[in-house]
Biopython code that builds the backbone (N, CA, C, O; Angstrom):
import numpy as np
from Bio.PDB.StructureBuilder import StructureBuilder

atoms = [
    (1, "MET", "N", (82.600, 62.204, 65.807)),
    (1, "MET", "CA", (82.977, 61.196, 66.517)),
    (1, "MET", "C", (82.778, 59.602, 66.464)),
    (1, "MET", "O", (82.306, 59.136, 67.501)),
    (2, "SER", "N", (82.986, 58.911, 65.688)),
    (2, "SER", "CA", (82.937, 57.484, 65.086)),
    (2, "SER", "C", (82.643, 56.527, 66.247)),
    (2, "SER", "O", (81.773, 55.728, 65.900)),
    (3, "LYS", "N", (83.067, 56.323, 67.518)),
    (3, "LYS", "CA", (82.573, 55.339, 68.296)),
    (3, "LYS", "C", (81.096, 56.052, 69.144)),
    (3, "LYS", "O", (80.837, 56.980, 69.910)),
    (4, "TYR", "N", (80.573, 55.219, 68.611)),
    (4, "TYR", "CA", (79.139, 56.262, 69.502)),
    (4, "TYR", "C", (78.768, 55.835, 70.956)),
    (4, "TYR", "O", (78.136, 56.560, 71.726)),
    (5, "SER", "N", (79.167, 54.741, 71.216)),
    (5, "SER", "CA", (79.246, 53.863, 72.816)),
    (5, "SER", "C", (80.425, 54.418, 73.366)),
    (5, "SER", "O", (80.714, 53.908, 74.449)),
    (6, "GLN", "N", (81.188, 55.285, 72.977)),
    (6, "GLN", "CA", (82.150, 55.998, 74.008)),
    (6, "GLN", "C", (81.852, 57.604, 74.003)),
    (6, "GLN", "O", (82.679, 58.505, 74.146)),
    (7, "ILE", "N", (80.352, 57.719, 73.785)),
    (7, "ILE", "CA", (79.957, 59.053, 74.056)),
    (7, "ILE", "C", (79.464, 59.120, 75.752)),
    (7, "ILE", "O", (78.693, 58.316, 76.276)),
    (8, "ARG", "N", (80.042, 60.144, 76.351)),
    (8, "ARG", "CA", (79.860, 60.369, 77.665)),
    (8, "ARG", "C", (78.907, 61.270, 78.061)),
    (8, "ARG", "O", (78.334, 61.015, 79.121)),
    (9, "ASN", "N", (78.572, 62.346, 77.414)),
    (9, "ASN", "CA", (77.904, 63.231, 77.957)),
    (9, "ASN", "C", (77.347, 63.788, 76.367)),
    (9, "ASN", "O", (77.556, 63.282, 75.264)),
    (10, "ILE", "N", (76.154, 65.673, 76.933)),
    (10, "ILE", "CA", (75.269, 65.476, 76.012)),
    (10, "ILE", "C", (76.158, 66.140, 75.067)),
    (10, "ILE", "O", (76.084, 65.510, 74.012)),
    (11, "ASP", "N", (76.906, 67.046, 74.964)),
    (11, "ASP", "CA", (77.643, 67.521, 74.050)),
    (11, "ASP", "C", (78.395, 66.680, 73.048)),
    (11, "ASP", "O", (78.563, 67.027, 71.879)),
    (12, "GLU", "N", (78.778, 65.706, 73.502)),
    (12, "GLU", "CA", (79.212, 64.360, 72.822)),
    (12, "GLU", "C", (78.276, 64.001, 71.646)),
    (12, "GLU", "O", (78.442, 64.102, 70.430)),
    (13, "LEU", "N", (77.246, 63.554, 72.382)),
    (13, "LEU", "CA", (76.215, 63.194, 71.551)),
    (13, "LEU", "C", (75.275, 64.462, 70.873)),
    (13, "LEU", "O", (74.448, 63.986, 70.095)),
    (14, "GLU", "N", (75.223, 65.423, 70.938)),
    (14, "GLU", "CA", (74.816, 66.591, 70.026)),
    (14, "GLU", "C", (75.763, 66.579, 68.683)),
    (14, "GLU", "O", (75.258, 66.791, 67.580)),
    (15, "SER", "N", (77.010, 66.345, 68.825)),
    (15, "SER", "CA", (78.002, 66.166, 68.196)),
    (15, "SER", "C", (77.930, 65.718, 67.278)),
    (15, "SER", "O", (77.948, 66.062, 66.096)),
    (16, "ALA", "N", (77.797, 64.483, 68.075)),
    (16, "ALA", "CA", (77.359, 62.933, 67.272)),
    (16, "ALA", "C", (76.240, 62.962, 66.006)),
    (16, "ALA", "O", (76.405, 62.661, 64.823)),
    (17, "LEU", "N", (74.965, 63.472, 66.759)),
    (17, "LEU", "CA", (73.541, 63.525, 66.167)),
    (17, "LEU", "C", (74.225, 64.883, 64.964)),
    (17, "LEU", "O", (74.542, 64.142, 64.033)),
    (18, "LYS", "N", (74.420, 65.622, 64.719)),
    (18, "LYS", "CA", (75.227, 66.682, 64.344)),
    (18, "LYS", "C", (75.805, 66.216, 62.645)),
    (18, "LYS", "O", (75.569, 66.515, 61.474)),
    (19, "ASP", "N", (76.708, 65.286, 63.452)),
    (19, "ASP", "CA", (77.543, 64.284, 62.454)),
    (19, "ASP", "C", (76.634, 63.408, 61.466)),
    (19, "ASP", "O", (76.966, 63.113, 60.317)),
    (20, "VAL", "N", (75.652, 63.104, 61.979)),
    (20, "VAL", "CA", (74.827, 61.639, 61.667)),
    (20, "VAL", "C", (74.090, 62.647, 60.748)),
    (20, "VAL", "O", (74.224, 62.324, 59.568)),
    (21, "LYS", "N", (73.314, 63.831, 60.937)),
    (21, "LYS", "CA", (72.754, 64.401, 59.969)),
    (21, "LYS", "C", (73.207, 65.297, 58.715)),
    (21, "LYS", "O", (72.366, 65.560, 57.856)),
    (22, "MET", "N", (74.221, 65.661, 58.624)),
    (22, "MET", "CA", (75.139, 65.787, 57.756)),
    (22, "MET", "C", (75.306, 65.040, 56.944)),
    (22, "MET", "O", (74.906, 65.273, 55.803)),
    (23, "SER", "N", (75.833, 64.106, 57.207)),
    (23, "SER", "CA", (76.177, 62.495, 56.465)),
    (23, "SER", "C", (74.374, 62.627, 55.655)),
    (23, "SER", "O", (74.295, 63.095, 54.520)),
    (24, "LEU", "N", (73.490, 62.311, 56.169)),
    (24, "LEU", "CA", (72.341, 61.479, 55.737)),
    (24, "LEU", "C", (71.968, 62.276, 54.963)),
    (24, "LEU", "O", (71.573, 61.780, 53.908)),
    (25, "GLY", "N", (71.902, 63.760, 55.059)),
    (25, "GLY", "CA", (71.884, 65.115, 54.298)),
    (25, "GLY", "C", (72.818, 65.037, 53.011)),
    (25, "GLY", "O", (72.509, 65.808, 52.103)),
    (26, "GLY", "N", (73.874, 64.242, 52.819)),
    (26, "GLY", "CA", (74.537, 63.970, 51.318)),
    (26, "GLY", "C", (74.303, 62.607, 50.906)),
    (26, "GLY", "O", (74.413, 62.314, 49.715)),
    (27, "LYS", "N", (73.928, 61.567, 51.951)),
    (27, "LYS", "CA", (73.529, 61.009, 50.913)),
    (27, "LYS", "C", (72.355, 60.634, 50.361)),
    (27, "LYS", "O", (72.198, 59.706, 49.567)),
    (28, "LYS", "N", (71.136, 61.717, 50.996)),
    (28, "LYS", "CA", (69.833, 61.762, 50.442)),
    (28, "LYS", "C", (70.472, 62.808, 49.138)),
    (28, "LYS", "O", (71.058, 62.108, 48.312)),
    (29, "VAL", "N", (70.482, 63.766, 48.905)),
    (29, "VAL", "CA", (71.562, 64.347, 47.706)),
    (29, "VAL", "C", (72.500, 63.373, 46.668)),
    (29, "VAL", "O", (72.844, 63.749, 45.548)),
    (30, "GLU", "N", (72.737, 62.466, 47.069)),
    (30, "GLU", "CA", (73.488, 61.533, 46.524)),
    (30, "GLU", "C", (71.960, 60.147, 45.588)),
    (30, "GLU", "O", (71.934, 59.694, 44.443)),
    (31, "ILE", "N", (71.168, 59.976, 46.545)),
    (31, "ILE", "CA", (70.503, 58.922, 45.905)),
    (31, "ILE", "C", (69.469, 59.941, 45.057)),
    (31, "ILE", "O", (68.944, 59.506, 44.032)),
    (32, "SER", "N", (69.226, 61.151, 45.459)),
    (32, "SER", "CA", (68.779, 61.481, 43.994)),
    (32, "SER", "C", (68.612, 61.966, 42.938)),
    (32, "SER", "O", (67.746, 62.349, 42.152)),
    (33, "ASP", "N", (69.978, 61.837, 43.136)),
    (33, "ASP", "CA", (70.897, 62.198, 41.541)),
    (33, "ASP", "C", (70.755, 60.584, 41.148)),
    (33, "ASP", "O", (69.575, 60.331, 40.902)),
    (34, "ASN", "N", (71.235, 59.941, 41.076)),
    (34, "ASN", "CA", (70.954, 58.644, 40.970)),
    (34, "ASN", "C", (70.069, 58.024, 40.520)),
    (34, "ASN", "O", (70.142, 57.072, 39.744)),
    (35, "LEU", "N", (68.854, 58.672, 41.118)),
    (35, "LEU", "CA", (67.141, 58.400, 41.227)),
    (35, "LEU", "C", (67.485, 59.169, 40.127)),
    (35, "LEU", "O", (68.344, 58.477, 39.581)),
    (36, "TYR", "N", (67.348, 60.152, 39.479)),
    (36, "TYR", "CA", (67.032, 60.948, 38.140)),
    (36, "TYR", "C", (68.184, 60.224, 37.495)),
    (36, "TYR", "O", (68.300, 61.191, 36.743)),
    (37, "GLY", "N", (69.010, 59.529, 37.150)),
    (37, "GLY", "CA", (69.980, 59.265, 36.199)),
    (37, "GLY", "C", (69.051, 57.656, 35.635)),
    (37, "GLY", "O", (69.053, 56.962, 34.618)),
    (38, "LEU", "N", (68.366, 57.640, 36.923)),
    (38, "LEU", "CA", (67.807, 56.271, 36.568)),
    (38, "LEU", "C", (66.124, 56.479, 35.953)),
    (38, "LEU", "O", (65.776, 55.770, 35.008)),
    (39, "ARG", "N", (65.399, 57.222, 36.400)),
    (39, "ARG", "CA", (64.573, 57.896, 35.363)),
    (39, "ARG", "C", (65.130, 58.436, 33.696)),
    (39, "ARG", "O", (64.414, 58.420, 32.695)),
    (40, "GLU", "N", (66.021, 58.717, 33.731)),
    (40, "GLU", "CA", (66.439, 59.008, 32.327)),
    (40, "GLU", "C", (66.799, 57.984, 31.649)),
    (40, "GLU", "O", (66.542, 57.973, 30.445)),
    (41, "SER", "N", (67.556, 56.754, 32.326)),
    (41, "SER", "CA", (67.931, 56.040, 31.260)),
    (41, "SER", "C", (66.886, 54.553, 31.151)),
    (41, "SER", "O", (67.153, 53.380, 30.891)),
    (42, "TYR", "N", (65.850, 55.135, 31.422)),
    (42, "TYR", "CA", (65.019, 54.310, 31.639)),
    (42, "TYR", "C", (63.848, 54.744, 31.190)),
    (42, "TYR", "O", (62.823, 54.141, 31.506)),
    (43, "SER", "N", (63.802, 56.155, 30.163)),
    (43, "SER", "CA", (62.487, 56.230, 29.864)),
    (43, "SER", "C", (62.032, 55.464, 28.717)),
    (43, "SER", "O", (62.729, 54.687, 28.064)),
    (44, "PRO", "N", (60.964, 55.708, 28.548)),
    (44, "PRO", "CA", (60.260, 54.735, 27.746)),
    (44, "PRO", "C", (60.750, 54.916, 26.209)),
    (44, "PRO", "O", (60.891, 53.886, 25.549)),
    (45, "THR", "N", (61.017, 56.176, 25.601)),
    (45, "THR", "CA", (61.904, 56.471, 24.433)),
    (45, "THR", "C", (63.351, 55.427, 24.983)),
    (45, "THR", "O", (63.537, 54.408, 24.318)),
    (46, "ASN", "N", (63.821, 55.563, 25.558)),
    (46, "ASN", "CA", (65.180, 54.519, 25.573)),
    (46, "ASN", "C", (64.657, 53.081, 25.674)),
    (46, "ASN", "O", (64.994, 52.330, 24.759)),
    (47, "LEU", "N", (63.951, 52.631, 26.565)),
    (47, "LEU", "CA", (63.502, 51.288, 26.475)),
    (47, "LEU", "C", (63.189, 51.012, 25.233)),
    (47, "LEU", "O", (63.680, 49.955, 24.838)),
    (48, "LEU", "N", (62.412, 51.704, 24.315)),
    (48, "LEU", "CA", (62.157, 50.910, 23.164)),
    (48, "LEU", "C", (63.761, 51.032, 22.258)),
    (48, "LEU", "O", (64.153, 49.990, 21.731)),
    (49, "GLY", "N", (64.434, 52.012, 22.144)),
    (49, "GLY", "CA", (65.365, 51.551, 21.569)),
    (49, "GLY", "C", (66.593, 50.358, 22.145)),
    (49, "GLY", "O", (67.041, 49.489, 21.397)),
    (50, "MET", "N", (66.902, 50.474, 23.214)),
    (50, "MET", "CA", (67.220, 49.587, 23.770)),
    (50, "MET", "C", (66.335, 47.617, 23.356)),
    (50, "MET", "O", (66.852, 46.502, 23.280)),
    (51, "GLY", "N", (64.862, 48.108, 23.197)),
    (51, "GLY", "CA", (64.492, 46.634, 22.758)),
    (51, "GLY", "C", (64.837, 46.541, 21.402)),
    (51, "GLY", "O", (65.289, 45.436, 21.101)),
    (52, "LEU", "N", (64.736, 47.669, 20.141)),
    (52, "LEU", "CA", (64.744, 47.294, 18.746)),
    (52, "LEU", "C", (66.749, 47.289, 18.945)),
    (52, "LEU", "O", (67.193, 47.217, 17.799)),
    (53, "LYS", "N", (67.387, 47.317, 19.504)),
    (53, "LYS", "CA", (68.891, 47.048, 19.440)),
    (53, "LYS", "C", (69.138, 45.970, 19.429)),
    (53, "LYS", "O", (69.799, 45.306, 18.631)),
    (54, "SER", "N", (68.241, 45.520, 20.983)),
    (54, "SER", "CA", (67.895, 43.539, 21.314)),
    (54, "SER", "C", (67.788, 43.066, 19.909)),
    (54, "SER", "O", (68.496, 42.389, 19.164)),
    (55, "ALA", "N", (66.746, 43.617, 19.829)),
    (55, "ALA", "CA", (65.924, 42.215, 18.291)),
    (55, "ALA", "C", (66.649, 42.521, 16.995)),
    (55, "ALA", "O", (66.654, 41.955, 15.902)),
    (56, "SER", "N", (67.248, 43.576, 17.457)),
    (56, "SER", "CA", (67.878, 43.864, 15.049)),
    (56, "SER", "C", (69.288, 42.582, 15.944)),
    (56, "SER", "O", (69.603, 41.762, 15.082)),
    (57, "THR", "N", (69.901, 42.361, 17.001)),
    (57, "THR", "CA", (70.977, 41.347, 16.960)),
    (57, "THR", "C", (70.513, 40.122, 16.342)),
    (57, "THR", "O", (71.294, 39.451, 15.667)),
    (58, "SER", "N", (69.220, 39.746, 16.525)),
    (58, "SER", "CA", (68.592, 38.317, 15.912)),
    (58, "SER", "C", (68.101, 38.435, 14.383)),
    (58, "SER", "O", (68.094, 37.481, 13.605)),
    (59, "TYR", "N", (67.693, 39.740, 14.066)),
    (59, "TYR", "CA", (66.618, 39.341, 13.048)),
    (59, "TYR", "C", (67.346, 41.405, 12.321)),
    (59, "TYR", "O", (67.439, 42.309, 13.151)),
    (60, "PRO", "N", (67.633, 41.606, 11.148)),
    (60, "PRO", "CA", (67.645, 42.816, 10.960)),
    (60, "PRO", "C", (66.885, 44.101, 10.645)),
    (60, "PRO", "O", (66.781, 44.782, 9.625)),
    (61, "ILE", "N", (66.435, 44.185, 11.766)),
    (61, "ILE", "CA", (65.443, 44.995, 12.403)),
    (61, "ILE", "C", (65.707, 46.178, 11.360)),
    (61, "ILE", "O", (65.044, 46.373, 10.341)),
    (62, "ASP", "N", (66.673, 46.846, 11.751)),
    (62, "ASP", "CA", (67.158, 48.382, 11.248)),
    (62, "ASP", "C", (66.948, 48.514, 9.829)),
    (62, "ASP", "O", (66.615, 49.623, 9.412)),
    (63, "LYS", "N", (67.094, 47.531, 8.999)),
    (63, "LYS", "CA", (66.721, 47.126, 7.236)),
    (63, "LYS", "C", (65.146, 47.141, 7.040)),
    (63, "LYS", "O", (64.597, 47.827, 6.178)),
    (64, "TYR", "N", (64.484, 46.321, 7.921)),
    (64, "TYR", "CA", (63.108, 46.195, 8.077)),
    (64, "TYR", "C", (62.492, 47.616, 7.870)),
    (64, "TYR", "O", (61.949, 48.114, 6.884)),
    (65, "LEU", "N", (62.704, 48.019, 8.893)),
    (65, "LEU", "CA", (61.971, 49.814, 9.730)),
    (65, "LEU", "C", (62.388, 50.562, 8.191)),
    (65, "LEU", "O", (61.540, 51.073, 7.459)),
    (66, "LEU", "N", (64.168, 50.496, 7.811)),
    (66, "LEU", "CA", (64.219, 51.654, 6.681)),
    (66, "LEU", "C", (63.519, 51.494, 5.627)),
    (66, "LEU", "O", (63.005, 52.406, 4.981)),
    (67, "ASP", "N", (63.428, 49.786, 5.277)),
    (67, "ASP", "CA", (62.311, 49.781, 4.048)),
    (67, "ASP", "C", (61.192, 50.376, 4.148)),
    (67, "ASP", "O", (60.751, 51.042, 3.211)),
    (68, "LYS", "N", (60.377, 50.199, 5.597)),
    (68, "LYS", "CA", (58.785, 50.516, 5.642)),
    (68, "LYS", "C", (58.637, 52.170, 5.798)),
    (68, "LYS", "O", (57.539, 52.718, 5.694)),
    (69, "VAL", "N", (59.854, 52.891, 6.056)),
    (69, "VAL", "CA", (60.141, 54.583, 6.290)),
    (69, "VAL", "C", (59.469, 55.243, 4.853)),
    (69, "VAL", "O", (58.549, 56.003, 4.547)),
    (70, "ARG", "N", (60.849, 54.217, 3.984)),
    (70, "ARG", "CA", (61.001, 54.684, 2.596)),
    (70, "ARG", "C", (59.713, 54.969, 2.082)),
    (70, "ARG", "O", (59.143, 56.048, 1.922)),
    (71, "LYS", "N", (59.177, 53.217, 1.736)),
    (71, "LYS", "CA", (57.701, 53.109, 1.481)),
    (71, "LYS", "C", (56.423, 53.983, 1.960)),
    (71, "LYS", "O", (55.436, 54.246, 1.273)),
    (72, "LEU", "N", (56.609, 54.273, 2.968)),
    (72, "LEU", "CA", (55.547, 55.472, 3.832)),
    (72, "LEU", "C", (55.957, 56.691, 2.996)),
    (72, "LEU", "O", (55.278, 57.231, 2.122)),
    (73, "LYS", "N", (57.266, 57.054, 3.440)),
    (73, "LYS", "CA", (57.233, 58.287, 2.240)),
    (73, "LYS", "C", (57.088, 58.403, 1.069)),
    (73, "LYS", "O", (56.567, 59.458, 0.708)),
    (74, "SER", "N", (57.425, 57.533, 0.145)),
    (74, "SER", "CA", (57.046, 57.462, -1.225)),
    (74, "SER", "C", (55.313, 57.341, -1.042)),
    (74, "SER", "O", (54.799, 57.816, -2.055)),
    (75, "PHE", "N", (54.620, 57.017, -0.393)),
    (75, "PHE", "CA", (53.725, 56.994, -0.361)),
    (75, "PHE", "C", (53.075, 58.534, 0.048)),
    (75, "PHE", "O", (52.290, 58.998, -0.779)),
    (76, "PHE", "N", (53.185, 58.850, 0.523)),
    (76, "PHE", "CA", (53.038, 60.346, 1.045)),
    (76, "PHE", "C", (53.359, 61.480, 0.058)),
    (76, "PHE", "O", (52.732, 62.527, -0.108)),
    (77, "SER", "N", (54.883, 60.889, -0.791)),
    (77, "SER", "CA", (54.872, 61.798, -1.752)),
    (77, "SER", "C", (54.308, 61.681, -2.479)),
    (77, "SER", "O", (54.669, 62.514, -3.310)),
    (78, "LYS", "N", (52.971, 60.763, -3.104)),
    (78, "LYS", "CA", (53.018, 61.016, -4.323)),
    (78, "LYS", "C", (51.452, 62.053, -4.503)),
    (78, "LYS", "O", (51.135, 62.509, -5.602)),
]
sb = StructureBuilder()
sb.init_structure("model")
sb.init_model(0)
sb.init_chain("A")
sb.init_seg("    ")
for serial, (resi, resn, name, xyz) in enumerate(atoms, 1):
    if name == "N":
        sb.init_residue(resn, " ", resi, " ")
    sb.init_atom(name, np.array(xyz, "f"), 0.0, 1.0, " ", f" {name:<3s}", serial, name[0])
structure = sb.get_structure()
């Protein structure tokens, strides 16, 4: 029943209440899934990656980091 103002007896009220509870249950699952997706998207590692990607548009940070990794690798391989 979609028009709650037309509820005339207790059976119609209970039916409408059941429909609302079912609808809310589905929304709860949907919101939980969306929240889990947000947590995955905005993890510390992903935020760092997005920041590095954003910074590398104005400065070639990937080349800088690659150079530093090569220097560290050569330092530890001696």
